[in-house]
C-alpha positions as CSV (number, residue, x, y, z in Angstrom):
1,M,-2.3,39.4,-28.4
2,T,1.4,39.1,-28.2
3,A,1.5,38.2,-24.5
4,T,-1.0,35.7,-25.2
5,T,0.9,34.1,-27.9
6,D,4.0,34.1,-25.8
7,L,2.3,32.2,-22.9
8,T,1.0,29.7,-25.6
9,V,4.5,29.0,-26.9
10,L,6.0,28.6,-23.3
11,S,3.3,26.4,-22.2
12,A,3.8,24.1,-25.3
13,E,7.5,24.0,-24.8
14,A,7.6,23.3,-21.0
15,P,7.4,19.7,-20.1
16,S,4.2,18.6,-18.3
17,L,4.6,17.8,-14.7
18,V,1.5,15.5,-14.8
19,Q,2.8,12.0,-14.3
20,S,0.8,9.2,-16.1
21,V,-0.4,6.0,-13.9
22,D,-0.1,2.5,-15.3
23,W,-3.2,1.0,-13.2
24,L,-2.5,-2.5,-14.3
25,A,1.0,-2.2,-12.9
26,I,0.0,-1.2,-9.6
27,A,-3.0,-3.4,-9.3
28,P,-1.9,-5.9,-6.9
29,V,-1.1,-3.1,-4.4
30,V,-4.1,-1.2,-5.0
31,I,-6.6,-4.2,-4.9
32,T,-5.0,-5.5,-1.6
33,A,-5.3,-1.8,0.0
34,A,-8.8,-1.5,-1.5
35,V,-10.2,-4.6,0.0
36,G,-8.6,-3.6,3.4
37,L,-10.7,-0.6,3.3
38,V,-13.9,-2.4,2.3
39,V,-13.2,-4.7,5.1
40,L,-13.0,-1.9,7.6
41,V,-16.0,-0.1,6.5
42,A,-18.2,-3.5,6.2
43,D,-17.1,-4.1,9.8
44,L,-19.3,-1.1,11.0
45,F,-22.5,-2.5,9.6
46,L,-22.0,-6.3,10.0
47,A,-23.8,-8.1,12.8
48,E,-21.5,-10.0,15.1
49,R,-22.5,-13.2,13.7
50,H,-21.8,-12.4,10.0
51,K,-18.2,-11.0,11.1
52,P,-16.5,-14.3,9.7
53,A,-17.4,-13.2,6.2
54,L,-14.7,-10.5,6.5
55,G,-12.2,-13.1,6.7
56,W,-13.4,-14.7,3.6
57,I,-13.5,-11.5,1.8
58,S,-9.9,-10.7,2.7
59,V,-9.0,-14.2,1.4
60,A,-10.7,-13.5,-1.8
61,G,-9.1,-10.1,-2.2
62,L,-5.6,-11.7,-1.7
63,A,-6.4,-14.2,-4.3
64,A,-7.5,-11.4,-6.7
65,A,-4.3,-9.4,-6.0
66,T,-2.2,-12.3,-6.7
67,A,-4.0,-13.4,-9.8
68,T,-3.3,-9.8,-11.1
69,L,0.4,-10.6,-11.3
70,L,-0.1,-12.9,-14.5
71,P,-0.9,-10.0,-17.1
72,L,2.4,-8.4,-15.5
73,R,4.6,-11.4,-16.1
74,A,6.6,-9.6,-18.9
75,G,8.2,-7.4,-16.4
76,D,8.5,-4.4,-18.6
77,R,6.2,-1.9,-16.7
78,A,7.0,1.3,-15.0
79,T,4.9,4.3,-13.8
80,F,5.4,7.3,-11.6
81,C,8.5,8.5,-13.8
82,L,9.8,11.9,-13.8
83,T,8.7,13.8,-16.8
84,G,12.4,15.1,-17.5
85,D,13.8,11.7,-16.9
86,P,11.7,8.8,-18.0
87,E,14.3,6.3,-16.7
88,A,13.9,7.6,-13.1
89,C,10.5,6.0,-12.0
90,S,9.1,5.5,-8.4
91,Y,7.2,2.3,-9.2
92,V,8.9,-0.5,-11.5
93,A,7.1,-3.9,-12.2
94,D,10.2,-5.8,-13.3
95,H,10.7,-9.6,-12.6
96,F,12.5,-8.8,-9.3
97,T,9.3,-6.9,-8.2
98,L,6.7,-9.5,-9.6
99,V,8.6,-12.6,-7.7
100,I,8.6,-10.7,-4.5
101,Q,4.9,-9.5,-4.9
102,F,4.0,-13.3,-5.5
103,L,5.8,-14.3,-2.3
104,V,4.3,-11.5,-0.5
105,L,0.7,-12.1,-1.5
106,A,0.7,-15.8,-1.7
107,G,2.2,-15.9,2.0
108,A,-0.4,-13.4,3.0
109,L,-3.0,-15.6,1.5
110,V,-1.7,-18.7,3.6
111,T,-1.5,-16.5,6.7
112,A,-5.5,-15.4,6.1
113,L,-6.3,-19.1,5.8
114,L,-4.7,-19.8,9.0
115,S,-6.2,-16.6,10.6
116,V,-9.8,-17.4,9.7
117,T,-10.1,-20.1,12.7
118,A,-7.6,-18.3,14.9
119,V,-9.7,-15.1,14.8
120,R,-13.0,-16.8,15.5
121,D,-11.5,-19.1,18.5
122,T,-9.6,-16.3,20.2
123,R,-12.2,-13.6,19.6
124,M,-9.9,-10.8,18.4
125,P,-11.6,-8.0,17.0
126,A,-12.3,-9.4,13.3
127,G,-12.7,-6.0,11.3
128,E,-9.3,-4.5,12.8
129,Y,-7.5,-7.7,12.5
130,W,-8.3,-8.1,8.7
131,F,-7.7,-4.4,8.1
132,L,-4.3,-4.4,9.6
133,L,-3.3,-7.8,7.7
134,L,-4.3,-6.2,4.5
135,S,-2.8,-3.1,5.1
136,S,0.6,-4.5,5.9
137,A,0.4,-7.0,3.0
138,A,-0.3,-4.0,0.6
139,G,2.9,-2.3,2.2
140,A,4.9,-5.3,1.7
141,A,3.7,-5.5,-2.1
142,L,4.5,-2.0,-2.7
143,L,8.0,-2.1,-1.4
144,P,9.7,-4.5,-4.1
145,A,8.3,-1.9,-6.8
146,S,9.6,1.2,-5.0
147,R,12.5,2.8,-6.8
148,D,13.0,5.9,-4.8
149,L,14.0,6.2,-1.2
150,A,10.8,7.9,-0.1
151,T,8.5,5.4,-1.3
152,L,10.8,2.8,0.1
153,I,10.6,4.1,3.5
154,V,6.9,4.5,3.2
155,A,6.3,1.1,2.0
156,L,8.5,-0.2,4.9
157,E,6.4,1.6,7.4
158,V,3.1,0.7,5.8
159,A,4.1,-2.8,6.0
160,S,5.6,-2.6,9.6
161,L,3.2,-0.5,11.7
162,P,0.1,-2.5,11.2
163,A,2.3,-5.7,12.2
164,F,2.9,-3.8,15.6
165,A,-0.9,-3.9,16.5
166,L,-1.4,-7.5,14.7
167,V,1.4,-8.8,17.4
168,G,-0.3,-7.3,20.4
169,M,-4.0,-8.2,19.1
170,R,-4.7,-10.8,21.8
171,R,-6.3,-8.6,24.4
172,G,-5.3,-9.4,28.1
173,D,-2.3,-11.3,27.2
174,R,0.7,-10.1,29.0
175,L,3.2,-12.0,26.6
176,S,1.3,-10.5,23.5
177,S,1.5,-6.8,24.8
178,E,5.1,-7.2,25.8
179,A,6.0,-8.6,22.3
180,A,4.2,-5.8,20.6
181,L,5.8,-3.0,22.6
182,K,9.4,-4.5,22.1
183,F,8.8,-5.0,18.3
184,F,7.5,-1.3,18.2
185,L,10.2,0.4,20.2
186,S,13.2,-1.5,18.6
187,S,11.7,-1.0,15.0
188,V,10.8,2.9,15.4
189,T,14.5,3.2,16.6
190,A,15.8,1.5,13.5
191,T,13.4,3.5,11.0
192,A,14.6,6.7,12.5
193,V,18.0,5.7,11.9
194,S,17.4,5.0,8.4
195,L,15.6,8.1,8.0
196,M,18.8,9.9,8.9
197,G,20.6,8.0,6.6
198,V,18.3,8.7,3.8
199,S,18.6,12.6,4.5
200,F,22.3,12.3,4.4
201,V,22.1,10.5,1.0
202,Y,19.9,13.2,-0.4
203,A,22.1,15.9,0.9
204,A,25.0,14.3,-0.9
205,T,23.2,13.5,-4.2
206,G,20.3,15.8,-4.7
207,S,18.1,13.1,-5.6
208,L,15.9,10.3,-4.0
209,H,15.4,8.0,-7.0
210,L,17.6,4.9,-6.7
211,T,19.1,5.1,-10.2
212,Q,19.9,8.9,-9.9
213,V,21.5,8.2,-6.6
214,A,23.6,5.5,-8.1
215,D,24.9,7.9,-10.7
216,R,25.7,10.8,-8.4
217,L,27.4,8.4,-5.6
218,E,29.9,7.7,-8.5
219,D,31.3,11.2,-8.3
220,V,30.4,12.8,-5.0
221,P,32.6,15.9,-4.3
222,G,35.4,15.2,-1.7
223,Q,33.7,17.3,1.1
224,L,30.4,15.2,0.9
225,D,32.2,11.8,0.6
226,T,32.0,11.1,4.5
227,L,28.3,12.3,4.7
228,A,27.4,9.9,1.7
229,M,29.3,7.2,3.5
230,A,27.6,7.7,6.5
231,G,24.2,7.8,4.9
232,V,24.8,4.5,3.1
233,A,25.5,2.9,6.4
234,L,22.6,4.5,8.4
235,T,20.3,3.6,5.6
236,L,21.0,0.0,5.8
237,V,20.4,-0.3,9.5
238,G,16.5,-0.2,9.3
239,F,16.6,-2.9,6.6
240,A,19.2,-4.9,8.4
241,F,16.6,-4.8,11.6
242,K,13.6,-6.2,9.3
243,T,15.8,-9.0,8.2
244,A,16.7,-10.0,11.9
245,A,20.2,-9.9,11.3
246,V,22.6,-9.8,14.0
247,P,22.9,-7.5,16.2
248,F,19.5,-6.3,15.3
249,H,17.8,-9.8,16.0
250,F,16.9,-9.5,19.7
251,W,13.2,-8.7,19.2
252,V,12.5,-11.9,17.3
253,P,11.9,-14.6,19.8
254,D,9.6,-12.6,22.1
255,T,7.8,-11.3,19.4
256,Y,7.1,-14.7,17.8
257,V,6.0,-16.1,21.1
258,G,3.8,-13.2,21.8
259,A,2.2,-12.9,18.5
260,P,-0.8,-15.1,17.5
261,L,0.6,-18.2,15.6
262,P,-0.5,-16.7,12.0
263,I,1.2,-13.5,12.5
264,A,4.5,-15.2,13.8
265,G,4.4,-17.2,10.5
266,Y,3.7,-14.1,8.7
267,L,6.4,-12.2,10.2
268,S,8.9,-15.0,9.7
269,V,8.2,-14.8,5.9
270,I,6.5,-11.8,4.8
271,G,8.3,-9.4,7.4
272,K,11.6,-11.1,6.5
273,A,11.0,-10.6,2.8
274,V,10.3,-7.0,3.1
275,G,13.8,-6.5,4.9
276,F,15.7,-8.3,2.4
277,T,13.9,-6.8,-0.5
278,G,14.5,-3.2,0.8
279,L,18.2,-4.2,1.5
280,I,18.8,-5.7,-2.1
281,L,17.3,-2.4,-3.5
282,V,19.4,0.0,-1.8
283,T,22.7,-2.0,-2.1
284,V,22.6,-3.3,-5.8
285,I,20.5,-0.6,-7.3
286,A,21.4,2.6,-5.2
287,F,24.8,2.1,-3.7
288,P,27.0,0.2,-6.0
289,A,29.5,2.8,-5.7
290,Y,30.0,1.8,-2.1
291,S,30.2,-1.9,-2.6
292,D,33.5,-2.0,-1.0
293,I,31.9,-0.9,2.4
294,W,28.6,-2.7,2.3
295,G,29.8,-6.1,0.8
296,P,32.3,-6.9,3.5
297,A,30.0,-5.7,6.3
298,L,27.0,-7.9,5.0
299,A,29.3,-10.8,4.8
300,V,30.4,-10.4,8.4
301,L,26.6,-9.9,9.4
302,A,25.6,-13.0,7.4
303,A,28.3,-15.2,9.3
304,L,27.3,-13.8,12.8
305,T,23.5,-14.1,12.1
306,M,23.6,-17.9,10.9
307,T,26.0,-18.6,13.8
308,L,24.1,-17.0,16.6
309,G,20.6,-18.2,15.3
310,N,21.6,-21.8,15.0
311,A,23.4,-21.8,18.2
312,A,20.3,-20.5,20.1
313,A,18.1,-22.8,18.4
314,L,20.4,-25.6,19.3
315,R,19.8,-24.7,23.0
316,Q,16.2,-24.9,23.2
317,S,14.7,-27.3,25.7
318,P,11.9,-29.7,24.2
319,D,10.0,-29.4,27.6
320,R,10.1,-25.7,28.0
321,P,6.8,-23.8,27.2
322,N,6.7,-22.1,23.8
323,S,10.0,-24.0,23.0
324,A,8.7,-24.9,19.4
325,V,7.9,-21.4,18.4
326,R,11.2,-20.2,19.9
327,L,13.1,-22.9,17.9
328,L,11.3,-21.5,14.7
329,A,12.0,-18.0,15.5
330,W,15.9,-18.7,16.1
331,S,15.9,-20.9,13.2
332,S,14.5,-17.9,11.0
333,V,17.4,-15.8,12.3
334,G,19.7,-18.7,11.2
335,Q,18.0,-18.8,7.7
336,A,18.3,-14.8,7.6
337,G,22.2,-15.5,7.6
338,Y,21.9,-17.7,4.5
339,L,19.9,-15.0,2.7
340,L,22.4,-12.3,3.3
341,V,25.2,-14.4,1.7
342,P,24.2,-13.7,-1.9
343,I,23.6,-10.0,-1.4
344,A,27.0,-9.8,0.2
345,A,28.3,-11.6,-2.8
346,A,26.6,-9.3,-5.1
347,A,29.2,-6.7,-4.0
348,Y,32.0,-8.9,-5.6
349,S,30.7,-10.4,-8.5
350,G,27.6,-8.5,-9.8
351,R,23.9,-7.9,-9.1
352,D,22.8,-11.3,-10.9
353,Q,23.8,-13.2,-7.8
354,I,20.7,-11.8,-6.0
355,G,18.7,-14.4,-7.9
356,S,20.3,-16.8,-5.2
357,T,18.6,-15.0,-2.5
358,V,15.2,-14.9,-4.2
359,A,15.5,-18.6,-5.1
360,Y,16.2,-19.3,-1.2
361,A,13.4,-17.0,-0.2
362,L,10.8,-18.7,-2.3
363,M,11.6,-22.1,-0.9
364,Y,12.1,-20.8,2.8
365,A,8.5,-19.0,2.6
366,A,6.6,-22.2,1.4
367,V,8.2,-24.6,4.1
368,N,8.5,-22.2,7.1
369,L,4.7,-21.1,6.5
370,G,4.0,-24.9,6.2
371,A,5.9,-25.4,9.7
372,F,3.7,-22.7,11.3
373,A,0.6,-24.0,9.8
374,V,1.2,-27.4,11.5
375,A,2.1,-25.6,14.8
376,A,-1.4,-24.0,14.7
377,L,-3.1,-27.2,14.3
378,V,-1.2,-28.8,16.9
379,A,-1.8,-25.8,19.3
380,R,-5.3,-26.5,19.1
381,T,-5.0,-29.4,21.6
382,K,-1.9,-28.6,23.2
383,P,-1.7,-24.6,23.7
384,L,1.9,-24.7,25.5
385,H,3.8,-24.9,22.2
386,R,6.3,-27.3,23.5
387,I,8.5,-29.4,21.2
388,S,7.7,-32.5,23.4
389,D,4.2,-31.9,22.3
390,Y,4.7,-33.1,19.0
391,R,6.0,-36.5,20.1
392,G,4.1,-39.2,18.7
393,L,2.3,-36.8,16.2
394,Y,2.4,-39.4,13.6
395,A,0.1,-41.7,15.6
396,E,-2.4,-39.2,15.9
397,R,-2.2,-37.1,12.7
398,P,-0.4,-38.8,10.2
399,L,-0.6,-36.2,7.4
400,A,0.3,-33.3,9.7
401,A,3.1,-35.1,11.0
402,L,4.5,-36.2,7.5
403,S,4.1,-32.7,6.1
404,L,6.0,-31.2,9.3
405,G,8.6,-33.7,8.8
406,F,9.0,-32.8,5.3
407,F,9.1,-29.1,6.2
408,L,11.8,-29.7,8.6
409,L,13.7,-31.7,6.1
410,C,13.6,-29.0,3.6
411,L,14.7,-26.5,6.3
412,A,17.7,-28.7,7.1
413,G,18.5,-29.4,3.2
414,L,18.2,-33.1,3.3
415,P,16.5,-35.5,0.9
416,P,13.6,-35.9,0.2
417,G,13.5,-32.1,0.8
418,I,15.5,-31.6,-2.3
419,I,14.3,-28.1,-2.8
420,G,16.1,-26.9,0.7
421,L,19.1,-28.7,-0.4
422,F,18.9,-27.1,-4.0
423,A,18.5,-23.7,-2.3
424,K,21.5,-24.1,-0.1
425,V,23.8,-25.1,-2.9
426,T,22.8,-22.0,-4.9
427,V,23.7,-19.9,-1.9
428,F,26.9,-21.8,-1.4
429,R,27.8,-21.2,-5.0
430,S,27.1,-17.6,-4.9
431,A,29.8,-17.3,-2.0
432,V,32.4,-19.5,-3.8
433,D,32.0,-17.4,-7.1
434,A,32.4,-14.1,-5.3
435,G,35.7,-15.4,-3.5
436,L,34.1,-15.4,-0.3
437,G,35.4,-19.0,0.6
438,W,35.7,-18.3,4.4
439,L,31.9,-17.5,4.5
440,A,31.1,-20.8,2.3
441,V,32.9,-22.6,5.3
442,V,31.1,-20.8,7.8
443,M,27.8,-21.5,6.2
444,A,28.8,-25.3,5.7
445,I,29.5,-25.6,9.4
446,N,26.2,-24.0,10.2
447,V,24.2,-26.3,8.1
448,V,25.6,-29.2,10.0
449,I,24.8,-27.8,13.3
450,A,21.2,-27.0,12.1
451,L,20.9,-30.6,11.1
452,Y,20.9,-31.6,14.9
453,Y,18.0,-29.7,16.0
454,Y,15.8,-30.1,12.8
455,L,16.5,-33.8,12.8
456,R,15.6,-34.1,16.6
457,W,12.4,-32.6,16.0
458,T,11.6,-34.8,12.9
459,A,12.4,-37.8,14.9
460,L,10.2,-37.0,17.7
461,L,7.3,-36.8,15.4
462,F,7.5,-40.6,14.9
463,R,8.3,-41.8,18.4
464,T,5.7,-43.8,20.7
465,P,3.2,-41.1,22.1
466,E,3.3,-40.6,25.8
467,G,-0.4,-40.9,27.5
468,A,-3.6,-40.7,25.9
469,Q,-3.9,-39.0,22.5
470,T,-6.6,-36.2,22.0
471,C,-7.5,-35.7,18.1
472,T,-10.1,-33.3,17.0
473,R,-10.9,-32.7,13.6
474,A,-8.8,-30.1,11.9
475,P,-10.7,-27.0,10.5
476,W,-10.5,-27.1,6.9
477,P,-8.9,-23.5,6.5
478,V,-5.9,-24.8,8.6
479,A,-5.7,-28.0,6.6
480,A,-5.9,-26.1,3.5
481,A,-3.0,-24.1,4.3
482,I,-0.9,-27.3,5.3
483,V,-1.9,-28.9,2.1
484,V,-1.0,-25.9,-0.1
485,T,2.2,-25.3,1.4
486,A,3.1,-29.3,1.5
487,I,2.3,-29.6,-2.4
488,T,4.2,-26.4,-3.1
489,A,7.4,-27.8,-1.3
490,V,6.8,-31.4,-2.9
491,V,6.6,-30.1,-6.3
492,L,9.5,-27.7,-6.1
493,S,11.6,-30.7,-4.6
494,G,10.6,-32.6,-7.7
495,A,11.6,-29.8,-10.1
496,P,13.9,-27.5,-8.3
497,E,14.7,-25.8,-11.7
498,L,11.5,-24.2,-11.8
499,I,12.9,-21.7,-9.2
500,L,16.1,-21.5,-11.1
501,R,14.3,-20.6,-14.1
502,V,12.3,-17.8,-12.5
503,T,15.4,-16.3,-10.8
504,S,18.1,-16.8,-13.2
505,G,19.3,-14.0,-15.4
506,S,18.7,-10.3,-14.8
507,L,15.8,-9.8,-12.4
508,F,16.0,-5.9,-12.9
509,A,14.6,-3.7,-15.5
510,Q,17.2,-1.0,-15.1
């Protein structure tokens, strides 16, 4: 009787090891992953003529996952928390998480609309394509909510591994296979380096939760300081690769050229969002104690990235095959440099600077996906993807030309693309406020350089066309993707304070 009583008392006093699960908080990720499994299983039973239904199931699933963000808008939920330390959670649905999840899921939805026609026309295997796209989107949606290093790395790989296969999905295409192999090998190498960094950080701190890592890095024993410093540096490498920051950018042009156009657009926006999200989480939440190391390093990376990206985009010949895709690829590298600026500034003036990166990412997502949507439309009749193929597009497709012109002006930061100008001013101000005047000067010079190639392409849209024009009816999913992105860009240009309202103040719950 005494032994039984003692066991009862011990079990009552011991903390429960069972973690509670907030199903509403994880609904956006769970729905996306679940629809991916449904598509994979349904593919086994559907006849070939019914396979297009898989695309619409995927579109509906992504729309439903995006809609579940509405009940979470308060940004006050967390789950998978340690029973002994309720403040250390593996999944946090704060405002930062919700904004990035909206960017990821809405971007994946636009990609899915573009893919409906692409999968049918190129005869890619529908079941595998949609399963991989949804799996990657689920990993990308999980990453901003991750608040421990293990979940962060897992989410990064769940977002990345399906993307390798999507890039090489065009069977028998040498460029596609080569692009997938380059993307895979370089990404795996970067991930291995990051995993080594995570192991060093864990050895120095004894924890994987970002908040606990931050606290313990403040007081690392002297003999472990070098180990912790090396761990911080190596962990950042994998995320720098995903952002296409110099010198981890070399995979971008060939990968975008070899991938199906919807996937190239997906990588340019969602793939980049994954990298920047991870970089933000590990720097401002986990490693603020070493801000004197990663701050200057990211500032230099930002300057190099925007300069090399814009210089390479400037060199693209309009008559070269795939020059349009290559220009967008190098342009995305240059844009990555701008996105790095507020993260570097956060090392000097606090984490609230991160709002500038989030605001810029929202603008960039809308207009860059729109540019790829127009490119997908033009490629239906001009598959060489040359910039010169866009000459006289206004005479052939007025609405598509106006939309592309507007997207390019937004990327350049010129009126009437006010949202692009607003985003660049926001990033520029973050550099000035942090005392990084030299970086603000480098950014200003690069903005001027970028004006040339954006305006050259824009002017080409309205020149007199050469030869006979062949115009086919635009598939309505592609037209819908162009319309949605164009309306979003126009609305944001008319009221840029909408983004500022979302990204101002503290985005993090803890």
